[in-house]
C-alpha positions as CSV (number, residue, x, y, z in Angstrom):
1,X,26.7,-53.6,-45.5
2,X,27.3,-49.8,-45.3
3,X,28.4,-48.9,-41.8
4,X,29.0,-45.5,-40.2
5,X,31.4,-45.6,-37.3
6,X,32.6,-42.6,-35.4
7,X,35.1,-41.8,-32.6
8,X,37.0,-38.7,-31.5
9,X,40.7,-39.3,-31.3
10,X,43.9,-38.9,-33.1
11,X,44.4,-41.9,-35.4
12,X,45.7,-44.4,-34.6
13,X,44.6,-44.6,-31.0
14,X,47.4,-47.2,-30.3
15,X,49.9,-44.2,-30.4
16,X,48.3,-41.8,-27.9
17,X,44.6,-42.9,-27.4
18,X,42.7,-45.0,-24.9
19,X,42.1,-48.7,-25.0
20,X,38.5,-48.3,-26.0
21,X,39.4,-46.0,-28.9
22,X,41.9,-48.5,-30.1
23,X,39.1,-51.1,-30.0
24,X,37.1,-48.9,-32.3
25,X,40.1,-48.6,-34.7
26,X,40.3,-52.4,-34.8
27,X,36.6,-52.7,-35.4
28,X,36.8,-50.4,-38.4
29,X,39.7,-52.5,-39.8
30,X,37.9,-55.8,-39.1
31,X,34.6,-54.7,-40.7
32,X,36.5,-53.6,-43.9
33,X,38.4,-56.9,-44.0
34,X,35.1,-58.7,-43.8
35,X,34.0,-56.9,-47.0
36,X,31.8,-54.2,-45.5
37,X,31.8,-50.5,-46.6
38,X,33.1,-48.6,-43.5
39,X,32.8,-44.9,-43.2
40,X,34.9,-43.8,-40.3
41,X,34.3,-40.3,-38.8
42,X,37.1,-39.2,-36.6
43,X,35.6,-35.7,-35.9
44,X,38.3,-34.0,-37.9
45,X,41.1,-35.1,-35.6
46,X,44.7,-35.6,-36.8
47,X,45.5,-38.7,-38.9
48,X,49.0,-39.9,-38.2
49,X,48.9,-43.1,-40.3
50,X,46.8,-44.1,-43.4
51,X,43.6,-45.8,-42.6
52,X,43.3,-49.6,-43.4
53,X,42.2,-50.5,-46.9
54,X,38.4,-50.4,-47.2
55,X,38.0,-47.8,-44.4
56,X,36.8,-44.5,-45.8
57,X,37.6,-41.4,-43.8
58,X,34.7,-38.9,-43.5
59,X,34.3,-35.8,-41.4
60,X,30.5,-35.6,-40.9
61,X,27.5,-37.8,-40.0
62,X,26.4,-40.0,-42.8
63,X,22.8,-41.1,-43.2
64,X,22.9,-43.1,-46.4
65,X,24.1,-46.2,-44.5
66,X,22.4,-49.2,-43.0
67,X,23.6,-48.9,-39.5
68,X,25.3,-46.2,-37.3
69,X,27.7,-46.9,-34.5
70,X,28.6,-43.4,-33.0
71,X,31.3,-44.0,-30.4
72,X,32.0,-40.2,-30.2
73,X,28.6,-39.7,-28.5
74,X,28.7,-39.7,-24.7
75,X,27.2,-43.0,-23.6
76,X,24.3,-41.5,-21.6
77,X,23.5,-38.8,-24.2
78,X,20.6,-39.0,-26.6
79,X,21.4,-39.4,-30.3
80,X,19.2,-38.4,-33.2
81,X,19.9,-41.1,-35.8
82,X,17.3,-39.7,-38.3
83,X,15.3,-42.9,-38.1
84,X,18.3,-45.1,-38.9
85,X,19.2,-48.1,-36.6
86,X,22.1,-47.5,-34.4
87,X,24.1,-49.0,-31.6
88,X,26.7,-47.7,-29.1
89,X,29.3,-49.8,-27.3
90,X,29.6,-49.1,-23.6
91,X,33.0,-49.9,-22.0
92,X,32.8,-48.4,-18.6
93,X,32.0,-50.4,-15.4
94,X,28.7,-50.2,-13.5
95,X,29.8,-47.6,-10.9
96,X,28.0,-45.3,-8.5
97,X,27.0,-42.9,-11.2
98,X,23.3,-42.4,-12.0
99,X,22.3,-44.2,-15.1
100,X,19.4,-42.6,-17.0
101,X,16.3,-44.8,-17.3
102,X,16.2,-44.5,-21.1
103,X,19.7,-45.8,-21.2
104,X,18.4,-49.1,-19.8
105,X,15.1,-49.0,-21.7
106,X,16.7,-48.5,-25.1
107,X,18.3,-51.9,-25.7
108,X,20.8,-50.8,-28.4
109,X,23.8,-50.6,-26.1
110,X,26.5,-53.3,-26.7
111,X,28.5,-54.3,-23.6
112,X,31.9,-56.0,-23.6
113,X,31.2,-59.2,-21.6
114,X,28.4,-61.3,-20.4
115,X,29.0,-60.1,-16.8
116,X,29.1,-56.4,-18.0
117,X,25.8,-56.8,-19.9
118,X,24.1,-58.5,-16.9
119,X,25.0,-55.4,-14.7
120,X,22.7,-53.4,-16.9
121,X,20.0,-56.0,-17.4
122,X,21.1,-56.8,-20.9
123,X,22.2,-59.8,-22.8
124,X,23.9,-58.0,-25.6
125,X,27.7,-58.1,-25.6
126,X,30.7,-58.5,-27.8
127,X,34.1,-59.3,-26.4
128,X,36.9,-56.7,-27.0
129,X,39.8,-57.7,-29.2
130,X,43.4,-57.3,-30.1
131,X,45.5,-57.2,-33.2
132,X,47.9,-60.2,-33.0
133,X,50.6,-58.4,-35.0
134,X,51.0,-55.8,-32.3
135,X,52.3,-58.5,-29.9
136,X,55.1,-61.0,-29.7
137,X,54.5,-64.6,-29.1
138,X,57.1,-66.4,-27.0
139,X,57.3,-69.9,-25.5
140,X,60.4,-68.9,-23.6
141,X,59.8,-67.0,-20.4
142,X,62.0,-64.9,-18.2
143,X,62.0,-65.1,-14.4
144,X,59.5,-62.3,-13.7
145,X,55.7,-61.7,-13.4
146,X,54.1,-58.6,-14.8
147,X,51.4,-56.2,-13.5
148,X,49.9,-53.6,-15.8
149,X,47.6,-50.7,-14.9
150,X,46.5,-47.8,-17.0
151,X,46.4,-45.3,-14.1
152,X,48.7,-45.7,-11.1
153,X,46.1,-44.2,-8.9
154,X,44.0,-47.3,-9.4
155,X,46.9,-49.7,-8.8
156,X,45.7,-50.8,-5.3
157,X,42.1,-51.4,-6.6
158,X,43.7,-53.4,-9.4
159,X,45.3,-55.7,-6.8
160,X,48.8,-54.3,-6.5
161,X,48.8,-54.8,-2.7
162,X,48.1,-58.5,-3.0
163,X,50.8,-58.8,-5.7
164,X,53.3,-57.1,-3.4
165,X,52.5,-59.6,-0.6
166,X,53.2,-62.4,-3.1
167,X,56.5,-60.8,-3.9
168,X,57.5,-60.9,-0.3
169,X,56.0,-64.3,0.5
170,X,57.5,-66.2,-2.5
171,X,60.5,-64.1,-3.4
172,X,59.4,-63.6,-7.0
173,X,60.4,-60.8,-9.3
174,X,57.5,-58.4,-10.3
175,X,57.6,-55.8,-13.1
176,X,55.0,-53.1,-12.8
177,X,54.0,-50.9,-15.7
178,X,51.7,-47.9,-15.6
179,X,51.7,-44.1,-15.5
180,X,50.0,-41.1,-13.9
181,X,49.3,-37.6,-15.1
182,X,50.5,-36.4,-11.8
183,X,54.4,-36.5,-12.0
184,X,54.8,-36.2,-8.3
185,X,52.5,-39.1,-7.7
186,X,54.4,-41.2,-10.2
187,X,57.7,-40.4,-8.6
188,X,56.3,-41.4,-5.2
189,X,54.9,-44.6,-6.7
190,X,58.3,-45.4,-8.3
191,X,60.0,-44.9,-4.9
192,X,57.5,-47.2,-3.2
193,X,58.3,-49.9,-5.8
194,X,62.0,-49.6,-5.2
195,X,61.4,-50.0,-1.5
196,X,59.4,-53.1,-2.1
197,X,62.0,-54.6,-4.4
198,X,59.7,-54.2,-7.5
199,X,60.8,-53.0,-10.9
200,X,58.8,-50.1,-12.1
201,X,59.0,-49.3,-15.8
202,X,56.4,-46.5,-16.2
203,X,54.1,-46.4,-19.2
204,X,54.8,-48.9,-21.9
205,X,53.5,-49.1,-25.5
206,X,54.4,-50.7,-28.7
207,X,57.5,-53.0,-28.9
208,X,58.5,-52.5,-25.3
209,X,55.0,-53.5,-24.1
210,X,55.0,-56.5,-26.4
211,X,58.4,-57.7,-25.3
212,X,57.6,-57.3,-21.6
213,X,54.4,-59.2,-21.8
214,X,55.8,-62.0,-24.0
215,X,58.7,-62.5,-21.6
216,X,56.7,-62.8,-18.4
217,X,56.1,-66.0,-16.6
218,X,52.5,-64.8,-16.0
219,X,50.3,-61.7,-15.9
220,X,49.1,-60.8,-12.4
221,X,45.6,-59.3,-12.4
222,X,44.3,-59.8,-8.9
223,X,41.8,-56.9,-9.1
224,X,39.4,-56.2,-6.3
225,X,36.9,-54.4,-8.6
226,X,34.5,-55.9,-11.1
227,X,36.2,-55.6,-14.5
228,X,33.8,-55.1,-17.5
229,X,36.4,-57.0,-19.6
230,X,40.1,-56.7,-18.9
231,X,42.1,-56.2,-22.1
232,X,45.3,-57.1,-20.4
233,X,44.1,-60.7,-20.3
234,X,43.7,-60.9,-24.1
235,X,47.1,-59.2,-24.5
236,X,48.8,-61.7,-22.3
237,X,47.2,-64.8,-23.8
238,X,48.0,-63.7,-27.4
239,X,51.7,-63.4,-26.2
240,X,51.6,-67.0,-24.9
241,X,51.6,-65.7,-21.3
242,X,49.4,-67.3,-18.7
243,X,47.1,-65.3,-16.4
244,X,46.7,-65.3,-12.7
245,X,43.6,-63.3,-11.8
246,X,40.9,-62.7,-9.3
247,X,37.3,-64.0,-9.7
248,X,35.9,-60.4,-10.1
249,X,33.9,-59.2,-13.0
250,X,34.4,-60.8,-16.4
251,X,37.7,-62.6,-15.6
252,X,36.1,-66.0,-15.0
253,X,34.6,-65.7,-18.5
254,X,37.9,-65.0,-20.1
255,X,40.4,-67.2,-18.2
256,X,39.7,-70.9,-18.5
257,X,41.7,-73.5,-16.5
258,X,44.0,-74.3,-19.5
259,X,45.3,-70.8,-19.8
260,X,45.6,-69.6,-16.2
261,X,44.2,-69.5,-12.7
262,X,41.1,-67.7,-11.3
263,X,41.6,-67.1,-7.6
264,X,39.5,-66.0,-4.7
265,X,41.7,-66.8,-1.7
266,X,45.3,-65.9,-1.0
267,X,46.5,-69.6,-0.9
268,X,45.0,-70.0,-4.4
269,X,47.3,-67.3,-5.7
270,X,50.3,-69.0,-4.0
271,X,49.3,-72.3,-5.6
272,X,48.9,-70.6,-9.0
273,X,52.4,-69.2,-8.9
274,X,53.8,-72.6,-8.0
275,X,51.9,-74.3,-10.9
276,X,52.3,-71.6,-13.6
277,X,54.8,-73.8,-15.5
278,X,52.0,-76.3,-16.2
279,X,50.3,-73.8,-18.5
280,X,51.2,-74.1,-22.2
281,X,52.0,-70.8,-24.0
282,X,50.8,-72.4,-27.2
283,X,47.4,-73.1,-25.7
284,X,47.2,-69.5,-24.4
285,X,47.8,-68.2,-27.9
286,X,45.3,-70.5,-29.5
287,X,42.6,-69.4,-27.2
288,X,43.4,-65.7,-27.8
289,X,43.3,-66.2,-31.6
290,X,39.9,-67.9,-31.3
291,X,38.2,-65.6,-28.8
292,X,39.9,-62.2,-29.0
293,X,41.0,-61.7,-32.6
294,X,39.7,-58.4,-34.1
295,X,38.1,-60.3,-37.0
296,X,36.0,-62.3,-34.5
297,X,35.0,-59.1,-32.8
298,X,34.0,-57.5,-36.1
299,X,31.9,-60.6,-37.1
300,X,30.1,-60.5,-33.8
301,X,29.3,-56.8,-34.3
302,X,27.9,-57.6,-37.7
303,X,25.5,-60.0,-36.0
304,X,24.5,-57.2,-33.6
305,X,24.0,-54.8,-36.5
306,X,21.7,-57.2,-38.3
307,X,19.8,-57.8,-35.1
308,X,19.3,-54.0,-34.6
309,X,18.2,-53.5,-38.3
310,X,15.4,-56.1,-37.8
311,X,14.0,-54.4,-34.7
């Protein structure tokens, strides 16, 4: 299949980009490894590393393909595909913004979980994915739990308050990772963590991130907001690290009882911490390799492409 895929970021996104942009990079790689001809348009942005084998770099729209997947187009904007079938992945949550009616009527948007799709009256979704080689698998765990957030301003919404209460209640060690574009806010956040007896490590990427996740007894993800997916769950599981999360959004889809605990009440979080050693790191990794590998994601997108081409 000839596939046009586009984004707008410096390649690779794992260096400086967003999680959704990194997902697009992995999709391009996975499609090529499955034998498809991938034409990746990065909108003339800088290329810091060679693209994967089979991924052809282009700098303009291509029409002599079978399917277009333009991720550089704003999700609510119209797109003239010149009559070609096209899809667009939507990563954002169902918030208070106004969603254009034609966004919902045109059923060519792909969502990132069953929960996410249902929010928009759709049944089309493909789980996000990870590259196992970017993480470290460890069956040996250190004596700390980890909490990750992409923007510190959202830490409370992501459940940091509850995590801090657990720290005080159970005397556990918590490592918090995240950053803010506001340096003053980040300094204030770091000071708050010190006062609470929590270790704040700032933004983490690459090897540091892999090591911290792999060494944790569990990932804390007690979010109070409905998560469309929750990539940190996949990152933890591929590292052999169990997950303790809330029952909001897609988490109940992703976290089964053999790899973690989905909680709705405070006493359930306490019980989860006490039982965390009953979860097998090996089982966590096996689930991640099965459900969240980038090749699985690419294969699922091919099914969506074929579906769109038949419409």
